[in-house]
C-alpha positions as CSV (number, residue, x, y, z in Angstrom):
1,M,-8.8,-11.2,-15.5
2,A,-9.0,-10.9,-19.4
3,E,-9.8,-7.3,-19.6
4,D,-7.5,-6.5,-16.8
5,F,-4.4,-8.2,-18.2
6,S,-5.3,-7.1,-21.8
7,G,-5.0,-3.5,-20.7
8,I,-1.8,-4.1,-19.0
9,L,-0.3,-5.7,-22.1
10,Q,-1.3,-2.7,-24.1
11,S,0.1,-0.3,-21.5
12,H,3.5,-2.1,-21.4
13,A,3.5,-2.3,-25.3
14,R,3.1,1.5,-25.4
15,R,5.8,2.2,-22.8
16,W,8.3,-0.3,-23.9
17,P,7.8,-0.4,-27.6
18,L,10.9,-2.8,-28.2
19,M,9.3,-5.7,-26.2
20,Q,9.9,-9.0,-27.9
21,P,7.6,-12.1,-27.6
22,Q,9.6,-13.4,-24.7
23,D,9.3,-10.0,-22.8
24,F,5.5,-10.4,-23.1
25,A,5.7,-13.9,-21.9
26,K,7.9,-12.8,-19.0
27,L,5.2,-10.2,-18.0
28,A,2.5,-13.0,-18.2
29,Y,4.5,-15.4,-16.1
30,Q,5.3,-12.7,-13.5
31,S,1.6,-11.7,-13.4
32,E,0.5,-15.3,-12.7
33,F,3.2,-16.6,-10.5
34,G,4.9,-13.6,-9.0
35,P,8.7,-13.8,-8.1
36,G,8.6,-17.3,-6.4
37,H,11.0,-18.8,-8.9
38,M,13.6,-16.1,-7.9
39,V,13.6,-16.5,-4.2
40,D,16.0,-19.1,-2.7
41,D,17.5,-17.9,0.5
42,P,16.9,-14.5,2.3
43,A,20.5,-13.7,2.7
44,G,21.3,-14.3,-1.0
45,T,18.3,-12.4,-2.0
46,L,19.5,-9.3,-0.1
47,Q,23.1,-9.5,-1.2
48,R,22.1,-9.7,-4.9
49,L,19.7,-6.8,-4.4
50,L,22.3,-4.7,-2.7
51,Q,24.9,-5.5,-5.3
52,E,22.5,-4.5,-8.2
53,W,21.0,-1.5,-6.5
54,R,24.3,0.2,-5.5
55,G,25.2,0.8,-9.1
56,L,21.9,2.6,-10.0
57,A,22.2,6.0,-8.2
58,A,21.9,7.8,-11.5
59,L,18.5,6.4,-12.5
60,P,15.6,8.8,-12.0
61,P,12.6,7.9,-9.9
62,C,10.1,5.5,-11.7
63,P,6.7,4.7,-10.2
64,P,5.7,1.1,-9.6
65,E,4.3,-0.5,-12.7
66,A,1.2,-2.7,-12.5
67,I,1.5,-6.2,-14.0
68,G,-1.8,-7.7,-13.0
69,G,-2.6,-10.3,-10.4
70,G,-2.3,-7.7,-7.6
71,L,1.4,-7.2,-8.5
72,C,3.7,-4.4,-9.5
73,R,7.2,-4.1,-10.8
74,F,9.0,-1.9,-8.3
75,H,11.9,-0.2,-10.1
76,L,15.2,0.2,-8.4
77,T,16.4,3.9,-8.7
78,G,18.5,6.5,-7.0
79,E,15.5,7.7,-5.1
80,Y,16.4,5.6,-2.0
81,D,19.6,4.7,-0.2
82,P,20.1,1.0,-1.0
83,A,21.6,0.4,2.4
84,L,18.3,1.5,4.1
85,A,15.8,0.4,1.4
86,A,17.1,-2.9,0.2
87,P,16.5,-4.9,3.5
88,L,12.8,-3.8,3.2
89,V,12.4,-4.5,-0.4
90,A,14.0,-8.0,0.2
91,R,11.5,-8.7,2.9
92,L,8.6,-7.5,0.7
93,F,10.0,-9.5,-2.2
94,A,10.0,-12.7,-0.1
95,R,6.6,-11.9,1.3
96,T,5.2,-11.5,-2.2
97,A,6.7,-14.8,-3.3
98,A,5.2,-16.6,-0.4
99,E,1.7,-15.1,-0.9
100,T,1.5,-15.6,-4.7
101,A,0.1,-18.9,-5.9
102,G,-0.5,-19.1,-9.7
103,T,-1.6,-21.9,-11.9
104,F,-0.6,-22.9,-15.4
105,R,-4.2,-22.6,-16.4
106,G,-4.1,-19.0,-15.4
107,L,-0.8,-18.6,-17.3
108,N,-2.4,-20.1,-20.4
109,R,-5.3,-17.6,-20.2
110,R,-2.7,-14.8,-20.3
111,L,-0.8,-16.5,-23.2
112,E,-4.0,-16.7,-25.2
113,L,-4.3,-12.9,-24.9
114,L,-0.7,-12.5,-26.2
115,E,-1.7,-14.4,-29.3
116,G,-4.3,-11.7,-30.0
117,L,-1.6,-9.0,-30.1
118,Q,-0.6,-10.1,-33.6
119,L,3.1,-9.1,-33.0
120,P,5.8,-10.3,-35.4
121,G,7.0,-13.7,-34.4
122,M,4.6,-14.1,-31.5
123,G,2.9,-17.2,-32.8
124,P,5.9,-19.3,-33.5
125,W,7.6,-18.2,-30.3
126,L,4.5,-19.1,-28.2
127,K,4.4,-22.5,-29.9
128,G,7.9,-23.3,-29.0
129,Y,7.4,-21.9,-25.4
130,R,4.3,-24.1,-24.8
131,A,6.3,-27.1,-26.2
132,A,9.1,-26.3,-23.6
133,G,6.5,-26.4,-20.8
134,C,6.1,-22.6,-20.2
135,P,9.1,-22.1,-18.0
136,A,10.2,-18.7,-16.4
137,V,12.1,-16.7,-18.9
138,H,14.6,-13.8,-18.9
139,H,14.1,-10.5,-20.7
140,S,15.2,-10.5,-24.3
141,D,18.6,-9.1,-25.3
142,Q,16.8,-6.3,-27.2
143,F,14.8,-5.2,-24.1
144,R,17.9,-5.3,-21.9
145,S,19.9,-3.3,-24.3
146,A,17.2,-0.7,-24.8
147,Y,15.9,-0.3,-21.3
148,A,18.4,-1.8,-18.7
149,P,15.6,-3.2,-16.5
150,H,16.2,-3.2,-12.8
151,Y,13.2,-4.1,-10.7
152,R,11.6,-6.5,-8.2
153,V,8.1,-7.8,-8.3
154,L,6.2,-6.8,-5.2
155,G,2.5,-6.9,-4.0
156,R,0.8,-4.0,-5.2
157,S,0.1,-2.4,-1.8
158,C,3.8,-3.0,-0.8
159,A,5.1,-1.3,-4.0
160,R,2.8,1.6,-4.0
161,F,2.9,2.4,-0.4
162,F,6.7,2.0,-0.3
163,P,7.7,5.6,0.5
164,A,5.5,5.3,3.6
165,L,6.9,1.8,4.5
166,A,10.5,3.0,4.1
167,A,9.7,6.0,6.4
168,V,8.2,3.7,9.1
169,Q,11.1,1.4,8.9
170,A,13.6,4.3,9.5
171,L,11.7,5.0,12.7
172,A,11.5,1.3,13.7
173,Q,15.3,1.2,13.2
174,A,16.0,4.3,15.3
175,G,14.9,2.5,18.5
176,A,13.2,5.3,20.4
177,P,9.4,5.1,20.9
178,A,7.7,6.4,17.8
179,V,4.0,7.0,16.9
180,V,2.8,7.1,13.3
181,A,-0.5,8.7,12.2
182,V,-2.4,7.6,9.2
183,D,-5.1,10.2,8.4
184,G,-7.0,10.9,5.3
185,R,-10.3,10.7,3.3
186,C,-12.6,7.9,3.9
187,G,-12.1,5.2,1.1
188,S,-8.5,6.3,0.5
189,G,-6.9,3.2,2.0
190,K,-6.2,4.2,5.6
191,S,-7.2,0.9,7.1
192,G,-5.4,-1.2,4.5
193,L,-2.1,0.7,5.1
194,A,-2.5,0.3,8.8
195,D,-3.1,-3.4,8.4
196,L,0.0,-3.6,6.2
197,L,2.1,-1.8,8.8
198,G,0.8,-4.0,11.5
199,Q,1.9,-7.1,9.5
200,L,5.3,-5.8,8.6
201,F,6.4,-4.2,11.8
202,D,6.4,-5.1,15.5
203,C,3.8,-2.5,16.6
204,S,0.4,-1.7,18.1
205,V,-2.3,-0.4,15.9
206,F,-5.1,1.8,17.1
207,H,-8.2,3.0,15.3
208,M,-9.9,6.4,15.7
209,D,-13.2,4.7,15.1
210,D,-12.9,3.3,18.7
211,F,-12.9,6.9,20.1
212,Y,-16.2,8.3,19.0
213,L,-18.0,10.4,21.6
214,P,-21.3,8.8,22.8
215,P,-24.2,10.8,21.4
216,E,-25.2,12.0,24.9
217,Q,-21.8,13.7,25.4
218,R,-21.8,15.6,22.1
219,L,-22.4,19.3,22.0
220,P,-25.7,20.4,20.3
221,D,-23.8,21.8,17.3
222,W,-21.2,18.9,17.1
223,Q,-21.8,18.6,13.4
224,Q,-20.5,22.1,12.9
225,Q,-17.3,21.5,14.9
226,P,-14.3,19.7,13.3
227,A,-14.1,16.4,15.0
228,G,-17.2,17.2,17.1
229,N,-18.0,13.5,17.3
230,M,-14.7,12.4,18.5
231,D,-13.4,11.9,22.0
232,L,-9.9,13.4,21.3
233,R,-9.0,14.1,24.9
234,R,-9.6,10.6,25.9
235,F,-7.7,9.3,23.1
236,L,-4.7,11.6,23.9
237,A,-4.7,10.6,27.5
238,E,-5.4,6.9,27.2
239,V,-3.4,6.1,24.0
240,L,-1.3,8.8,22.4
241,L,0.8,10.1,25.4
242,P,1.5,6.7,26.8
243,A,2.6,5.4,23.5
244,C,4.9,8.3,23.0
245,R,6.5,7.5,26.3
246,G,6.9,3.9,25.4
247,E,4.5,2.8,28.1
248,A,1.7,0.2,28.1
249,V,-1.7,1.4,26.8
250,R,-5.0,0.7,28.5
251,C,-8.2,1.9,26.8
252,R,-11.8,0.9,26.3
253,P,-12.9,1.1,22.7
254,Y,-16.4,2.5,22.1
255,N,-18.8,0.7,19.8
256,C,-21.0,3.0,17.8
257,Q,-23.4,0.3,16.7
258,S,-24.1,-1.0,20.3
259,G,-23.6,2.4,21.9
260,A,-21.4,0.9,24.6
261,F,-17.9,0.6,25.7
262,G,-16.1,-2.7,25.2
263,P,-13.8,-4.5,27.5
264,E,-10.5,-2.9,28.4
265,R,-7.7,-3.4,25.8
266,L,-4.2,-3.7,27.1
267,A,-1.4,-3.1,24.7
268,L,2.2,-3.9,26.0
269,P,4.8,-1.3,25.3
270,H,6.1,-1.1,21.8
271,R,8.7,1.0,20.2
272,L,6.3,1.6,17.3
273,T,2.6,2.5,17.4
274,V,0.3,3.1,14.5
275,V,-2.8,5.3,14.8
276,E,-5.3,5.0,11.9
277,G,-8.3,7.1,11.1
278,S,-9.9,10.3,10.2
279,Y,-9.2,13.0,12.7
280,S,-5.9,11.5,13.9
281,L,-4.0,14.5,12.8
282,H,-6.3,17.0,14.6
283,P,-4.2,19.9,16.0
284,L,-4.8,18.6,19.4
285,L,-3.0,15.4,18.5
286,A,-0.7,16.2,15.6
287,P,2.3,17.6,17.5
288,H,2.9,14.2,19.3
289,Y,3.5,12.1,16.2
290,S,6.9,11.1,14.9
291,L,5.6,10.6,11.3
292,R,2.4,11.9,9.8
293,L,0.9,10.2,6.8
294,F,-2.2,11.6,4.9
295,L,-4.0,9.6,2.3
296,T,-6.3,11.0,-0.4
297,C,-8.0,10.0,-3.7
298,A,-10.2,11.7,-6.4
299,P,-13.8,12.3,-5.4
300,A,-15.1,9.9,-8.2
301,E,-12.8,7.2,-7.0
302,Q,-13.8,7.8,-3.5
303,A,-17.5,7.4,-4.3
304,R,-16.8,4.2,-6.4
305,R,-14.9,2.6,-3.5
306,L,-17.4,3.6,-0.9
307,R,-20.4,2.4,-3.0
308,R,-18.7,-1.0,-3.4
309,R,-17.7,-1.1,0.3
310,E,-20.8,0.2,2.0
311,G,-23.7,-0.9,-0.4
312,G,-26.9,0.5,0.8
313,Y,-25.1,2.5,3.6
314,Y,-23.4,4.7,1.1
315,D,-26.1,7.4,1.2
316,R,-25.2,8.0,4.8
317,F,-21.6,8.6,3.9
318,E,-22.5,10.9,1.0
319,K,-24.9,13.0,3.2
320,V,-23.2,13.0,6.6
321,W,-19.8,11.5,7.0
322,I,-18.0,12.9,3.9
323,P,-19.2,16.5,4.6
324,L,-18.1,16.2,8.2
325,E,-14.8,14.9,7.2
326,E,-14.3,17.7,4.5
327,R,-15.2,20.4,7.1
328,Y,-12.4,19.0,9.2
329,L,-9.9,19.0,6.3
330,R,-10.8,22.6,5.6
331,A,-10.6,23.7,9.1
332,C,-7.6,21.8,10.4
333,S,-5.5,21.2,7.3
334,P,-4.2,17.8,8.4
335,A,-2.2,17.2,5.3
336,D,0.2,20.1,6.2
337,G,3.5,18.8,7.3
338,A,2.4,15.2,6.4
339,M,3.6,12.8,3.8
340,T,0.7,12.9,1.4
341,I,-0.1,9.7,-0.7
342,D,-2.8,10.0,-3.5
343,T,-4.1,6.5,-3.8
344,T,-6.5,7.1,-6.7
345,T,-4.9,4.7,-9.0
346,F,-3.5,2.3,-6.3
347,F,-6.2,-0.5,-6.1
348,D,-7.2,-1.3,-9.7
349,D,-4.9,-2.4,-12.5
């Protein structure tokens, strides 16, 4: 935590050079406790958000800003229509508050880092702040005057994936059956985004990993064919076409480790279906989606994530799965026409 939050303090100090001691303390408090102290009732939270956001149409886009603790400041700008985006932000704001549980011990560790900044007035201000019991604080008048802050504290994934979440919400509100694809490079966060969508929306989630071709059914040169290890036609018939029609889905996931099909899965009709995994935007499947999302990340970051996730199995990814995936990307261009999200900086403050 120390190195993490120390770097965040330095980043904020560079970006907002007129920060005062209480602005740094607010940053520390938000990083530890999130927005819990600001959430009272859902209706009131939404109304305050709408009222604030409607006057900010002239503000340019501003990317979410990491504050530590898996949290971000999500800046309200003219990039989104408040009438459409505010209900989603309010939900994510309340979700973040419910999931963030800090401690005053953790806050104190952050305050100790503030003391090392050696900013004018920091020592005396912190002494008084601690004597008052370390309450939540507002931004200083200087900060408000210079920067006119308008933001909400959201979980890191919620904030950084917000363009995708907003697009999915628009589909969900439309009412007609819709299917969303989440394709992209391995290690780019596809599963995490699909899990988040499954938690936020009333939807079914399917994974392309359940539709590998059994080895005996693969062509001799399958490694030279884009998606040559995938049973795309079975996926199209069993999952994608019924989901597009708003029908129930019956399918049998294939387990690569056991080399056998599992029991039948029945997914009742949903207006929204999410398909996650490499090859989900193959040309055979792509025309059927209502929304296409493509995730990517820098090669060095991909390698770092996969080494951490796969351990000793990473060599297999490096020698087999990544080359197969890159061949598919070159041959099929799944990012074309998709909302592309670069997650290189998403998961580490």
